[in-house]
mmJSON file of the N, C-alpha and C atoms, coordinates in Angstrom:
{"data_MODEL":{"atom_site":{
"group_PDB":["ATOM","ATOM","ATOM","ATOM","ATOM","ATOM","ATOM","ATOM","ATOM","ATOM","ATOM","ATOM","ATOM","ATOM","ATOM","ATOM","ATOM","ATOM","ATOM","ATOM","ATOM","ATOM","ATOM","ATOM","ATOM","ATOM","ATOM","ATOM","ATOM","ATOM","ATOM","ATOM","ATOM","ATOM","ATOM","ATOM","ATOM","ATOM","ATOM","ATOM","ATOM","ATOM","ATOM","ATOM","ATOM","ATOM","ATOM","ATOM","ATOM","ATOM","ATOM","ATOM","ATOM","ATOM","ATOM","ATOM","ATOM","ATOM","ATOM","ATOM","ATOM","ATOM","ATOM","ATOM","ATOM","ATOM","ATOM","ATOM","ATOM","ATOM","ATOM","ATOM","ATOM","ATOM","ATOM","ATOM","ATOM","ATOM","ATOM","ATOM","ATOM","ATOM","ATOM","ATOM","ATOM","ATOM","ATOM","ATOM","ATOM","ATOM","ATOM","ATOM","ATOM","ATOM","ATOM","ATOM","ATOM","ATOM","ATOM","ATOM","ATOM","ATOM","ATOM","ATOM","ATOM","ATOM","ATOM","ATOM","ATOM","ATOM","ATOM","ATOM","ATOM","ATOM","ATOM","ATOM","ATOM","ATOM","ATOM","ATOM","ATOM","ATOM","ATOM","ATOM","ATOM","ATOM","ATOM","ATOM","ATOM","ATOM","ATOM","ATOM","ATOM","ATOM","ATOM","ATOM","ATOM","ATOM","ATOM","ATOM","ATOM","ATOM","ATOM","ATOM","ATOM","ATOM","ATOM","ATOM","ATOM","ATOM","ATOM","ATOM","ATOM","ATOM","ATOM","ATOM","ATOM","ATOM","ATOM","ATOM","ATOM","ATOM","ATOM","ATOM","ATOM","ATOM","ATOM","ATOM","ATOM","ATOM","ATOM","ATOM","ATOM","ATOM","ATOM","ATOM","ATOM","ATOM","ATOM","ATOM","ATOM","ATOM","ATOM","ATOM","ATOM","ATOM","ATOM","ATOM","ATOM","ATOM","ATOM","ATOM","ATOM","ATOM","ATOM","ATOM","ATOM","ATOM","ATOM","ATOM","ATOM","ATOM","ATOM","ATOM","ATOM","ATOM","ATOM","ATOM","ATOM","ATOM","ATOM","ATOM","ATOM","ATOM","ATOM","ATOM","ATOM","ATOM","ATOM","ATOM","ATOM","ATOM","ATOM","ATOM","ATOM","ATOM","ATOM","ATOM"],
"id":[1,2,3,4,5,6,7,8,9,10,11,12,13,14,15,16,17,18,19,20,21,22,23,24,25,26,27,28,29,30,31,32,33,34,35,36,37,38,39,40,41,42,43,44,45,46,47,48,49,50,51,52,53,54,55,56,57,58,59,60,61,62,63,64,65,66,67,68,69,70,71,72,73,74,75,76,77,78,79,80,81,82,83,84,85,86,87,88,89,90,91,92,93,94,95,96,97,98,99,100,101,102,103,104,105,106,107,108,109,110,111,112,113,114,115,116,117,118,119,120,121,122,123,124,125,126,127,128,129,130,131,132,133,134,135,136,137,138,139,140,141,142,143,144,145,146,147,148,149,150,151,152,153,154,155,156,157,158,159,160,161,162,163,164,165,166,167,168,169,170,171,172,173,174,175,176,177,178,179,180,181,182,183,184,185,186,187,188,189,190,191,192,193,194,195,196,197,198,199,200,201,202,203,204,205,206,207,208,209,210,211,212,213,214,215,216,217,218,219,220,221,222,223,224,225,226,227,228],
"type_symbol":["N","C","C","N","C","C","N","C","C","N","C","C","N","C","C","N","C","C","N","C","C","N","C","C","N","C","C","N","C","C","N","C","C","N","C","C","N","C","C","N","C","C","N","C","C","N","C","C","N","C","C","N","C","C","N","C","C","N","C","C","N","C","C","N","C","C","N","C","C","N","C","C","N","C","C","N","C","C","N","C","C","N","C","C","N","C","C","N","C","C","N","C","C","N","C","C","N","C","C","N","C","C","N","C","C","N","C","C","N","C","C","N","C","C","N","C","C","N","C","C","N","C","C","N","C","C","N","C","C","N","C","C","N","C","C","N","C","C","N","C","C","N","C","C","N","C","C","N","C","C","N","C","C","N","C","C","N","C","C","N","C","C","N","C","C","N","C","C","N","C","C","N","C","C","N","C","C","N","C","C","N","C","C","N","C","C","N","C","C","N","C","C","N","C","C","N","C","C","N","C","C","N","C","C","N","C","C","N","C","C","N","C","C","N","C","C","N","C","C","N","C","C","N","C","C","N","C","C"],
"label_atom_id":["N","CA","C","N","CA","C","N","CA","C","N","CA","C","N","CA","C","N","CA","C","N","CA","C","N","CA","C","N","CA","C","N","CA","C","N","CA","C","N","CA","C","N","CA","C","N","CA","C","N","CA","C","N","CA","C","N","CA","C","N","CA","C","N","CA","C","N","CA","C","N","CA","C","N","CA","C","N","CA","C","N","CA","C","N","CA","C","N","CA","C","N","CA","C","N","CA","C","N","CA","C","N","CA","C","N","CA","C","N","CA","C","N","CA","C","N","CA","C","N","CA","C","N","CA","C","N","CA","C","N","CA","C","N","CA","C","N","CA","C","N","CA","C","N","CA","C","N","CA","C","N","CA","C","N","CA","C","N","CA","C","N","CA","C","N","CA","C","N","CA","C","N","CA","C","N","CA","C","N","CA","C","N","CA","C","N","CA","C","N","CA","C","N","CA","C","N","CA","C","N","CA","C","N","CA","C","N","CA","C","N","CA","C","N","CA","C","N","CA","C","N","CA","C","N","CA","C","N","CA","C","N","CA","C","N","CA","C","N","CA","C","N","CA","C","N","CA","C","N","CA","C","N","CA","C","N","CA","C","N","CA","C","N","CA","C"],
"label_alt_id":[null,null,null,null,null,null,null,null,null,null,null,null,null,null,null,null,null,null,null,null,null,null,null,null,null,null,null,null,null,null,null,null,null,null,null,null,null,null,null,null,null,null,null,null,null,null,null,null,null,null,null,null,null,null,null,null,null,null,null,null,null,null,null,null,null,null,null,null,null,null,null,null,null,null,null,null,null,null,null,null,null,null,null,null,null,null,null,null,null,null,null,null,null,null,null,null,null,null,null,null,null,null,null,null,null,null,null,null,null,null,null,null,null,null,null,null,null,null,null,null,null,null,null,null,null,null,null,null,null,null,null,null,null,null,null,null,null,null,null,null,null,null,null,null,null,null,null,null,null,null,null,null,null,null,null,null,null,null,null,null,null,null,null,null,null,null,null,null,null,null,null,null,null,null,null,null,null,null,null,null,null,null,null,null,null,null,null,null,null,null,null,null,null,null,null,null,null,null,null,null,null,null,null,null,null,null,null,null,null,null,null,null,null,null,null,null,null,null,null,null,null,null,null,null,null,null,null,null],
"label_comp_id":["MET","MET","MET","ALA","ALA","ALA","GLY","GLY","GLY","ALA","ALA","ALA","PRO","PRO","PRO","LEU","LEU","LEU","ASP","ASP","ASP","THR","THR","THR","ALA","ALA","ALA","ARG","ARG","ARG","ALA","ALA","ALA","ARG","ARG","ARG","GLU","GLU","GLU","GLY","GLY","GLY","ASP","ASP","ASP","THR","THR","THR","LEU","LEU","LEU","ASP","ASP","ASP","ALA","ALA","ALA","LEU","LEU","LEU","ILE","ILE","ILE","TRP","TRP","TRP","ARG","ARG","ARG","GLU","GLU","GLU","ARG","ARG","ARG","GLY","GLY","GLY","LEU","LEU","LEU","GLY","GLY","GLY","PRO","PRO","PRO","ALA","ALA","ALA","ASP","ASP","ASP","LEU","LEU","LEU","PRO","PRO","PRO","ALA","ALA","ALA","VAL","VAL","VAL","LEU","LEU","LEU","ALA","ALA","ALA","VAL","VAL","VAL","ASN","ASN","ASN","PRO","PRO","PRO","GLY","GLY","GLY","ILE","ILE","ILE","ALA","ALA","ALA","ALA","ALA","ALA","LEU","LEU","LEU","GLY","GLY","GLY","PRO","PRO","PRO","THR","THR","THR","LEU","LEU","LEU","PRO","PRO","PRO","LYS","LYS","LYS","GLY","GLY","GLY","HIS","HIS","HIS","VAL","VAL","VAL","VAL","VAL","VAL","ASN","ASN","ASN","LEU","LEU","LEU","PRO","PRO","PRO","ALA","ALA","ALA","ILE","ILE","ILE","ALA","ALA","ALA","ALA","ALA","ALA","PRO","PRO","PRO","ALA","ALA","ALA","THR","THR","THR","GLY","GLY","GLY","VAL","VAL","VAL","ARG","ARG","ARG","THR","THR","THR","ASP","ASP","ASP","VAL","VAL","VAL","VAL","VAL","VAL","ASN","ASN","ASN","LEU","LEU","LEU","TRP","TRP","TRP","ASN","ASN","ASN"],
"label_asym_id":["A","A","A","A","A","A","A","A","A","A","A","A","A","A","A","A","A","A","A","A","A","A","A","A","A","A","A","A","A","A","A","A","A","A","A","A","A","A","A","A","A","A","A","A","A","A","A","A","A","A","A","A","A","A","A","A","A","A","A","A","A","A","A","A","A","A","A","A","A","A","A","A","A","A","A","A","A","A","A","A","A","A","A","A","A","A","A","A","A","A","A","A","A","A","A","A","A","A","A","A","A","A","A","A","A","A","A","A","A","A","A","A","A","A","A","A","A","A","A","A","A","A","A","A","A","A","A","A","A","A","A","A","A","A","A","A","A","A","A","A","A","A","A","A","A","A","A","A","A","A","A","A","A","A","A","A","A","A","A","A","A","A","A","A","A","A","A","A","A","A","A","A","A","A","A","A","A","A","A","A","A","A","A","A","A","A","A","A","A","A","A","A","A","A","A","A","A","A","A","A","A","A","A","A","A","A","A","A","A","A","A","A","A","A","A","A","A","A","A","A","A","A","A","A","A","A","A","A"],
"label_entity_id":["1","1","1","1","1","1","1","1","1","1","1","1","1","1","1","1","1","1","1","1","1","1","1","1","1","1","1","1","1","1","1","1","1","1","1","1","1","1","1","1","1","1","1","1","1","1","1","1","1","1","1","1","1","1","1","1","1","1","1","1","1","1","1","1","1","1","1","1","1","1","1","1","1","1","1","1","1","1","1","1","1","1","1","1","1","1","1","1","1","1","1","1","1","1","1","1","1","1","1","1","1","1","1","1","1","1","1","1","1","1","1","1","1","1","1","1","1","1","1","1","1","1","1","1","1","1","1","1","1","1","1","1","1","1","1","1","1","1","1","1","1","1","1","1","1","1","1","1","1","1","1","1","1","1","1","1","1","1","1","1","1","1","1","1","1","1","1","1","1","1","1","1","1","1","1","1","1","1","1","1","1","1","1","1","1","1","1","1","1","1","1","1","1","1","1","1","1","1","1","1","1","1","1","1","1","1","1","1","1","1","1","1","1","1","1","1","1","1","1","1","1","1","1","1","1","1","1","1"],
"label_seq_id":[1,1,1,2,2,2,3,3,3,4,4,4,5,5,5,6,6,6,7,7,7,8,8,8,9,9,9,10,10,10,11,11,11,12,12,12,13,13,13,14,14,14,15,15,15,16,16,16,17,17,17,18,18,18,19,19,19,20,20,20,21,21,21,22,22,22,23,23,23,24,24,24,25,25,25,26,26,26,27,27,27,28,28,28,29,29,29,30,30,30,31,31,31,32,32,32,33,33,33,34,34,34,35,35,35,36,36,36,37,37,37,38,38,38,39,39,39,40,40,40,41,41,41,42,42,42,43,43,43,44,44,44,45,45,45,46,46,46,47,47,47,48,48,48,49,49,49,50,50,50,51,51,51,52,52,52,53,53,53,54,54,54,55,55,55,56,56,56,57,57,57,58,58,58,59,59,59,60,60,60,61,61,61,62,62,62,63,63,63,64,64,64,65,65,65,66,66,66,67,67,67,68,68,68,69,69,69,70,70,70,71,71,71,72,72,72,73,73,73,74,74,74,75,75,75,76,76,76],
"pdbx_PDB_ins_code":[null,null,null,null,null,null,null,null,null,null,null,null,null,null,null,null,null,null,null,null,null,null,null,null,null,null,null,null,null,null,null,null,null,null,null,null,null,null,null,null,null,null,null,null,null,null,null,null,null,null,null,null,null,null,null,null,null,null,null,null,null,null,null,null,null,null,null,null,null,null,null,null,null,null,null,null,null,null,null,null,null,null,null,null,null,null,null,null,null,null,null,null,null,null,null,null,null,null,null,null,null,null,null,null,null,null,null,null,null,null,null,null,null,null,null,null,null,null,null,null,null,null,null,null,null,null,null,null,null,null,null,null,null,null,null,null,null,null,null,null,null,null,null,null,null,null,null,null,null,null,null,null,null,null,null,null,null,null,null,null,null,null,null,null,null,null,null,null,null,null,null,null,null,null,null,null,null,null,null,null,null,null,null,null,null,null,null,null,null,null,null,null,null,null,null,null,null,null,null,null,null,null,null,null,null,null,null,null,null,null,null,null,null,null,null,null,null,null,null,null,null,null,null,null,null,null,null,null],
"Cartn_x":[-39.349,-38.637,-38.949,-39.419,-39.324,-38.193,-38.238,-37.083,-36.182,-36.581,-35.564,-36.12,-34.906,-35.211,-35.995,-36.726,-37.546,-37.379,-37.393,-37.41,-38.85,-39.06,-40.297,-40.348,-41.309,-41.252,-42.731,-42.673,-44.137,-44.513,-45.787,-46.188,-46.333,-46.159,-46.065,-47.307,-48.082,-49.145,-48.889,-49.842,-49.863,-48.878,-48.306,-47.412,-48.05,-47.609,-47.858,-47.044,-47.343,-46.176,-44.692,-45.046,-43.889,-42.978,-43.603,-42.838,-42.148,-42.85,-42.16,-41.11,-41.291,-39.979,-38.911,-39.069,-37.995,-37.212,-38.246,-37.489,-36.638,-37.275,-36.65,-35.319,-35.636,-34.58,-33.907,-34.446,-34.036,-34.646,-35.789,-36.496,-37.161,-37.475,-38.428,-39.414,-40.225,-41.306,-41.068,-39.974,-39.601,-39.467,-39.575,-39.441,-40.712,-41.681,-43.116,-43.611,-43.318,-44.036,-43.495,-42.164,-41.612,-41.95,-42.322,-42.909,-44.248,-45.103,-46.512,-46.641,-45.866,-45.618,-45.468,-44.771,-44.672,-45.626,-46.481,-47.457,-49.078,-49.449,-50.654,-51.81,-52.703,-53.685,-53.361,-52.373,-51.8,-52.387,-52.585,-52.938,-54.668,-55.431,-56.699,-56.832,-55.651,-55.727,-55.665,-55.707,-55.736,-54.249,-54.457,-53.081,-52.639,-53.266,-52.474,-52.583,-51.475,-51.297,-51.879,-52.66,-52.824,-51.662,-51.793,-50.597,-50.075,-49.063,-48.805,-48.654,-49.231,-49.546,-47.962,-47.782,-46.539,-46.359,-45.434,-45.165,-43.966,-43.772,-42.766,-41.963,-40.612,-39.599,-38.903,-38.858,-38.005,-36.552,-35.654,-34.223,-33.917,-33.856,-33.604,-32.583,-31.571,-30.577,-30.782,-30.665,-31.14,-29.956,-30.408,-29.532,-28.68,-27.458,-25.986,-26.734,-26.325,-26.643,-25.264,-25.421,-24.312,-24.533,-23.603,-23.741,-24.898,-25.747,-26.878,-26.181,-26.554,-25.99,-26.961,-28.378,-29.347,-30.119,-29.073,-29.175,-28.571,-29.344,-28.885,-28.664,-27.46,-27.205,-27.184,-27.956,-28.181,-27.361,-26.547,-25.473,-24.055,-23.911,-22.482,-22.441],
"Cartn_y":[-30.098,-29.328,-29.785,-31.062,-31.432,-31.609,-31.165,-31.25,-29.71,-28.803,-27.755,-26.809,-26.15,-25.164,-24.08,-23.354,-22.218,-21.231,-19.974,-18.676,-18.224,-17.286,-16.718,-15.295,-14.445,-12.957,-12.463,-11.475,-10.846,-9.743,-9.651,-8.74,-7.369,-6.299,-4.978,-4.33,-3.313,-2.941,-2.533,-3.085,-2.937,-3.697,-4.64,-5.736,-6.748,-6.737,-7.735,-9.012,-10.017,-11.241,-10.732,-10.337,-9.734,-9.016,-7.888,-7.045,-7.624,-8.595,-9.194,-9.886,-10.652,-11.714,-10.711,-9.775,-8.973,-8.244,-7.647,-7.038,-8.089,-9.182,-10.087,-10.796,-11.377,-12.284,-11.736,-10.644,-9.932,-11.201,-11.662,-12.849,-12.038,-12.612,-12.08,-12.95,-12.604,-13.28,-14.925,-15.002,-16.464,-17.351,-16.782,-17.579,-17.76,-16.941,-17.13,-18.634,-19.613,-20.771,-21.453,-21.357,-22.088,-21.32,-20.21,-19.781,-19.918,-20.109,-20.137,-21.704,-22.578,-24.082,-24.109,-23.496,-23.666,-22.644,-22.001,-21.231,-21.546,-23.007,-23.233,-22.084,-21.777,-20.983,-19.44,-19.265,-17.54,-16.978,-17.489,-16.593,-16.489,-17.128,-16.849,-15.543,-15.056,-13.815,-12.529,-12.647,-11.531,-10.934,-9.825,-9.353,-8.709,-8.08,-7.56,-8.252,-8.67,-9.64,-8.639,-9.446,-8.755,-8.344,-7.237,-6.818,-7.749,-8.182,-9.175,-10.816,-11.077,-12.312,-12.759,-14.054,-14.652,-15.527,-15.249,-15.871,-16.855,-18.031,-18.959,-18.588,-18.447,-18.279,-19.473,-20.444,-21.405,-20.729,-21.934,-21.508,-21.541,-20.245,-20.149,-18.955,-19.148,-18.2,-17.182,-15.672,-14.69,-14.749,-13.935,-13.91,-12.877,-13.028,-12.121,-11.074,-9.835,-8.65,-8.203,-7.738,-7.049,-5.82,-5.472,-3.936,-4.31,-3.319,-3.479,-2.681,-3.52,-3.06,-2.469,-2.414,-1.717,-0.27,0.261,1.497,2.547,3.723,4.716,5.99,6.506,7.58,8.785,9.896,10.996,12.146,11.988,12.879,12.812,11.766,11.511,11.768],
"Cartn_z":[-62.329,-61.498,-59.799,-59.587,-58.745,-57.658,-56.494,-55.563,-55.634,-56.542,-56.781,-55.837,-55.149,-54.193,-54.796,-53.663,-54.072,-52.972,-53.377,-52.646,-52.485,-52.066,-51.925,-52.328,-52.665,-52.528,-52.382,-51.815,-51.372,-52.54,-53.015,-54.184,-53.114,-54.106,-53.54,-54.307,-53.766,-54.281,-55.557,-56.496,-57.922,-58.846,-57.985,-58.809,-59.695,-60.997,-61.876,-61.577,-62.068,-61.785,-62.682,-63.788,-64.434,-63.762,-63.038,-62.629,-61.577,-60.504,-59.405,-59.513,-60.598,-61.037,-61.765,-62.428,-62.774,-61.659,-60.821,-59.794,-58.827,-58.371,-57.47,-58.072,-59.451,-59.975,-61.245,-62.058,-63.261,-64.409,-64.009,-64.988,-65.807,-67.079,-68.003,-68.506,-69.396,-70.186,-70.351,-70.832,-71.042,-70.074,-68.657,-67.583,-66.853,-67.216,-66.676,-66.637,-67.688,-67.516,-66.317,-66.071,-64.688,-63.39,-63.546,-62.364,-61.974,-63.156,-63.034,-62.536,-62.739,-62.679,-61.158,-60.353,-59.113,-58.273,-58.956,-58.292,-58.923,-58.443,-59.166,-58.84,-59.926,-59.334,-59.259,-59.301,-59.489,-60.708,-61.809,-62.926,-62.541,-61.993,-61.617,-60.673,-60.162,-59.191,-60.192,-61.208,-62.57,-62.623,-63.378,-63.891,-62.811,-61.687,-60.764,-59.438,-58.864,-57.686,-56.474,-55.305,-54.338,-53.558,-52.973,-52.056,-51.034,-50.868,-49.653,-50.265,-51.458,-51.764,-52.089,-51.555,-51.441,-52.847,-53.594,-54.756,-54.617,-55.017,-54.987,-56.316,-56.094,-57.116,-57.341,-58.464,-58.684,-58.83,-58.782,-58.879,-60.466,-61.009,-62.38,-62.299,-63.14,-63.298,-64.131,-63.317,-64.399,-65.479,-66.604,-67.872,-67.456,-67.985,-67.683,-68.331,-67.79,-68.296,-68.934,-70.177,-70.952,-71.463,-72.338,-72.953,-74.284,-73.947,-75.075,-76.323,-77.656,-78.678,-79.517,-79.106,-79.682,-79.255,-78.504,-77.988,-78.882,-79.217,-79.975,-79.179,-79.188,-78.419,-79.554,-79.205,-80.073,-79.812,-79.004,-78.819,-79.047,-79.743,-80.468,-81.819],
"occupancy":[1.0,1.0,1.0,1.0,1.0,1.0,1.0,1.0,1.0,1.0,1.0,1.0,1.0,1.0,1.0,1.0,1.0,1.0,1.0,1.0,1.0,1.0,1.0,1.0,1.0,1.0,1.0,1.0,1.0,1.0,1.0,1.0,1.0,1.0,1.0,1.0,1.0,1.0,1.0,1.0,1.0,1.0,1.0,1.0,1.0,1.0,1.0,1.0,1.0,1.0,1.0,1.0,1.0,1.0,1.0,1.0,1.0,1.0,1.0,1.0,1.0,1.0,1.0,1.0,1.0,1.0,1.0,1.0,1.0,1.0,1.0,1.0,1.0,1.0,1.0,1.0,1.0,1.0,1.0,1.0,1.0,1.0,1.0,1.0,1.0,1.0,1.0,1.0,1.0,1.0,1.0,1.0,1.0,1.0,1.0,1.0,1.0,1.0,1.0,1.0,1.0,1.0,1.0,1.0,1.0,1.0,1.0,1.0,1.0,1.0,1.0,1.0,1.0,1.0,1.0,1.0,1.0,1.0,1.0,1.0,1.0,1.0,1.0,1.0,1.0,1.0,1.0,1.0,1.0,1.0,1.0,1.0,1.0,1.0,1.0,1.0,1.0,1.0,1.0,1.0,1.0,1.0,1.0,1.0,1.0,1.0,1.0,1.0,1.0,1.0,1.0,1.0,1.0,1.0,1.0,1.0,1.0,1.0,1.0,1.0,1.0,1.0,1.0,1.0,1.0,1.0,1.0,1.0,1.0,1.0,1.0,1.0,1.0,1.0,1.0,1.0,1.0,1.0,1.0,1.0,1.0,1.0,1.0,1.0,1.0,1.0,1.0,1.0,1.0,1.0,1.0,1.0,1.0,1.0,1.0,1.0,1.0,1.0,1.0,1.0,1.0,1.0,1.0,1.0,1.0,1.0,1.0,1.0,1.0,1.0,1.0,1.0,1.0,1.0,1.0,1.0,1.0,1.0,1.0,1.0,1.0,1.0,1.0,1.0,1.0,1.0,1.0,1.0],
"B_iso_or_equiv":[0.0,0.0,0.0,0.0,0.0,0.0,0.0,0.0,0.0,0.0,0.0,0.0,0.0,0.0,0.0,0.0,0.0,0.0,0.0,0.0,0.0,0.0,0.0,0.0,0.0,0.0,0.0,0.0,0.0,0.0,0.0,0.0,0.0,0.0,0.0,0.0,0.0,0.0,0.0,0.0,0.0,0.0,0.0,0.0,0.0,0.0,0.0,0.0,0.0,0.0,0.0,0.0,0.0,0.0,0.0,0.0,0.0,0.0,0.0,0.0,0.0,0.0,0.0,0.0,0.0,0.0,0.0,0.0,0.0,0.0,0.0,0.0,0.0,0.0,0.0,0.0,0.0,0.0,0.0,0.0,0.0,0.0,0.0,0.0,0.0,0.0,0.0,0.0,0.0,0.0,0.0,0.0,0.0,0.0,0.0,0.0,0.0,0.0,0.0,0.0,0.0,0.0,0.0,0.0,0.0,0.0,0.0,0.0,0.0,0.0,0.0,0.0,0.0,0.0,0.0,0.0,0.0,0.0,0.0,0.0,0.0,0.0,0.0,0.0,0.0,0.0,0.0,0.0,0.0,0.0,0.0,0.0,0.0,0.0,0.0,0.0,0.0,0.0,0.0,0.0,0.0,0.0,0.0,0.0,0.0,0.0,0.0,0.0,0.0,0.0,0.0,0.0,0.0,0.0,0.0,0.0,0.0,0.0,0.0,0.0,0.0,0.0,0.0,0.0,0.0,0.0,0.0,0.0,0.0,0.0,0.0,0.0,0.0,0.0,0.0,0.0,0.0,0.0,0.0,0.0,0.0,0.0,0.0,0.0,0.0,0.0,0.0,0.0,0.0,0.0,0.0,0.0,0.0,0.0,0.0,0.0,0.0,0.0,0.0,0.0,0.0,0.0,0.0,0.0,0.0,0.0,0.0,0.0,0.0,0.0,0.0,0.0,0.0,0.0,0.0,0.0,0.0,0.0,0.0,0.0,0.0,0.0,0.0,0.0,0.0,0.0,0.0,0.0],
"pdbx_formal_charge":[null,null,null,null,null,null,null,null,null,null,null,null,null,null,null,null,null,null,null,null,null,null,null,null,null,null,null,null,null,null,null,null,null,null,null,null,null,null,null,null,null,null,null,null,null,null,null,null,null,null,null,null,null,null,null,null,null,null,null,null,null,null,null,null,null,null,null,null,null,null,null,null,null,null,null,null,null,null,null,null,null,null,null,null,null,null,null,null,null,null,null,null,null,null,null,null,null,null,null,null,null,null,null,null,null,null,null,null,null,null,null,null,null,null,null,null,null,null,null,null,null,null,null,null,null,null,null,null,null,null,null,null,null,null,null,null,null,null,null,null,null,null,null,null,null,null,null,null,null,null,null,null,null,null,null,null,null,null,null,null,null,null,null,null,null,null,null,null,null,null,null,null,null,null,null,null,null,null,null,null,null,null,null,null,null,null,null,null,null,null,null,null,null,null,null,null,null,null,null,null,null,null,null,null,null,null,null,null,null,null,null,null,null,null,null,null,null,null,null,null,null,null,null,null,null,null,null,null],
"auth_seq_id":[1,1,1,2,2,2,3,3,3,4,4,4,5,5,5,6,6,6,7,7,7,8,8,8,9,9,9,10,10,10,11,11,11,12,12,12,13,13,13,14,14,14,15,15,15,16,16,16,17,17,17,18,18,18,19,19,19,20,20,20,21,21,21,22,22,22,23,23,23,24,24,24,25,25,25,26,26,26,27,27,27,28,28,28,29,29,29,30,30,30,31,31,31,32,32,32,33,33,33,34,34,34,35,35,35,36,36,36,37,37,37,38,38,38,39,39,39,40,40,40,41,41,41,42,42,42,43,43,43,44,44,44,45,45,45,46,46,46,47,47,47,48,48,48,49,49,49,50,50,50,51,51,51,52,52,52,53,53,53,54,54,54,55,55,55,56,56,56,57,57,57,58,58,58,59,59,59,60,60,60,61,61,61,62,62,62,63,63,63,64,64,64,65,65,65,66,66,66,67,67,67,68,68,68,69,69,69,70,70,70,71,71,71,72,72,72,73,73,73,74,74,74,75,75,75,76,76,76],
"auth_comp_id":["MET","MET","MET","ALA","ALA","ALA","GLY","GLY","GLY","ALA","ALA","ALA","PRO","PRO","PRO","LEU","LEU","LEU","ASP","ASP","ASP","THR","THR","THR","ALA","ALA","ALA","ARG","ARG","ARG","ALA","ALA","ALA","ARG","ARG","ARG","GLU","GLU","GLU","GLY","GLY","GLY","ASP","ASP","ASP","THR","THR","THR","LEU","LEU","LEU","ASP","ASP","ASP","ALA","ALA","ALA","LEU","LEU","LEU","ILE","ILE","ILE","TRP","TRP","TRP","ARG","ARG","ARG","GLU","GLU","GLU","ARG","ARG","ARG","GLY","GLY","GLY","LEU","LEU","LEU","GLY","GLY","GLY","PRO","PRO","PRO","ALA","ALA","ALA","ASP","ASP","ASP","LEU","LEU","LEU","PRO","PRO","PRO","ALA","ALA","ALA","VAL","VAL","VAL","LEU","LEU","LEU","ALA","ALA","ALA","VAL","VAL","VAL","ASN","ASN","ASN","PRO","PRO","PRO","GLY","GLY","GLY","ILE","ILE","ILE","ALA","ALA","ALA","ALA","ALA","ALA","LEU","LEU","LEU","GLY","GLY","GLY","PRO","PRO","PRO","THR","THR","THR","LEU","LEU","LEU","PRO","PRO","PRO","LYS","LYS","LYS","GLY","GLY","GLY","HIS","HIS","HIS","VAL","VAL","VAL","VAL","VAL","VAL","ASN","ASN","ASN","LEU","LEU","LEU","PRO","PRO","PRO","ALA","ALA","ALA","ILE","ILE","ILE","ALA","ALA","ALA","ALA","ALA","ALA","PRO","PRO","PRO","ALA","ALA","ALA","THR","THR","THR","GLY","GLY","GLY","VAL","VAL","VAL","ARG","ARG","ARG","THR","THR","THR","ASP","ASP","ASP","VAL","VAL","VAL","VAL","VAL","VAL","ASN","ASN","ASN","LEU","LEU","LEU","TRP","TRP","TRP","ASN","ASN","ASN"],
"auth_asym_id":["A","A","A","A","A","A","A","A","A","A","A","A","A","A","A","A","A","A","A","A","A","A","A","A","A","A","A","A","A","A","A","A","A","A","A","A","A","A","A","A","A","A","A","A","A","A","A","A","A","A","A","A","A","A","A","A","A","A","A","A","A","A","A","A","A","A","A","A","A","A","A","A","A","A","A","A","A","A","A","A","A","A","A","A","A","A","A","A","A","A","A","A","A","A","A","A","A","A","A","A","A","A","A","A","A","A","A","A","A","A","A","A","A","A","A","A","A","A","A","A","A","A","A","A","A","A","A","A","A","A","A","A","A","A","A","A","A","A","A","A","A","A","A","A","A","A","A","A","A","A","A","A","A","A","A","A","A","A","A","A","A","A","A","A","A","A","A","A","A","A","A","A","A","A","A","A","A","A","A","A","A","A","A","A","A","A","A","A","A","A","A","A","A","A","A","A","A","A","A","A","A","A","A","A","A","A","A","A","A","A","A","A","A","A","A","A","A","A","A","A","A","A","A","A","A","A","A","A"],
"auth_atom_id":["N","CA","C","N","CA","C","N","CA","C","N","CA","C","N","CA","C","N","CA","C","N","CA","C","N","CA","C","N","CA","C","N","CA","C","N","CA","C","N","CA","C","N","CA","C","N","CA","C","N","CA","C","N","CA","C","N","CA","C","N","CA","C","N","CA","C","N","CA","C","N","CA","C","N","CA","C","N","CA","C","N","CA","C","N","CA","C","N","CA","C","N","CA","C","N","CA","C","N","CA","C","N","CA","C","N","CA","C","N","CA","C","N","CA","C","N","CA","C","N","CA","C","N","CA","C","N","CA","C","N","CA","C","N","CA","C","N","CA","C","N","CA","C","N","CA","C","N","CA","C","N","CA","C","N","CA","C","N","CA","C","N","CA","C","N","CA","C","N","CA","C","N","CA","C","N","CA","C","N","CA","C","N","CA","C","N","CA","C","N","CA","C","N","CA","C","N","CA","C","N","CA","C","N","CA","C","N","CA","C","N","CA","C","N","CA","C","N","CA","C","N","CA","C","N","CA","C","N","CA","C","N","CA","C","N","CA","C","N","CA","C","N","CA","C","N","CA","C","N","CA","C","N","CA","C","N","CA","C","N","CA","C","N","CA","C"],
"pdbx_PDB_model_num":[1,1,1,1,1,1,1,1,1,1,1,1,1,1,1,1,1,1,1,1,1,1,1,1,1,1,1,1,1,1,1,1,1,1,1,1,1,1,1,1,1,1,1,1,1,1,1,1,1,1,1,1,1,1,1,1,1,1,1,1,1,1,1,1,1,1,1,1,1,1,1,1,1,1,1,1,1,1,1,1,1,1,1,1,1,1,1,1,1,1,1,1,1,1,1,1,1,1,1,1,1,1,1,1,1,1,1,1,1,1,1,1,1,1,1,1,1,1,1,1,1,1,1,1,1,1,1,1,1,1,1,1,1,1,1,1,1,1,1,1,1,1,1,1,1,1,1,1,1,1,1,1,1,1,1,1,1,1,1,1,1,1,1,1,1,1,1,1,1,1,1,1,1,1,1,1,1,1,1,1,1,1,1,1,1,1,1,1,1,1,1,1,1,1,1,1,1,1,1,1,1,1,1,1,1,1,1,1,1,1,1,1,1,1,1,1,1,1,1,1,1,1,1,1,1,1,1,1]
}}}
């Protein structure tokens, strides 16, 4: 990923890395290895990021959102 452009985001109070990358980019668990790779040592901070901690976000395309087919509608 050398040379790939990076954006940054700041952690909010109580943020986990999963929550931050979902909120900022719509990324999920499969994208965590790429995020961890551009943020050396971030795992040592623990499950909750310190408020204001800057996280590098690699240029990963968010998955296209579509209609969910696994949702059950109880009112039809």
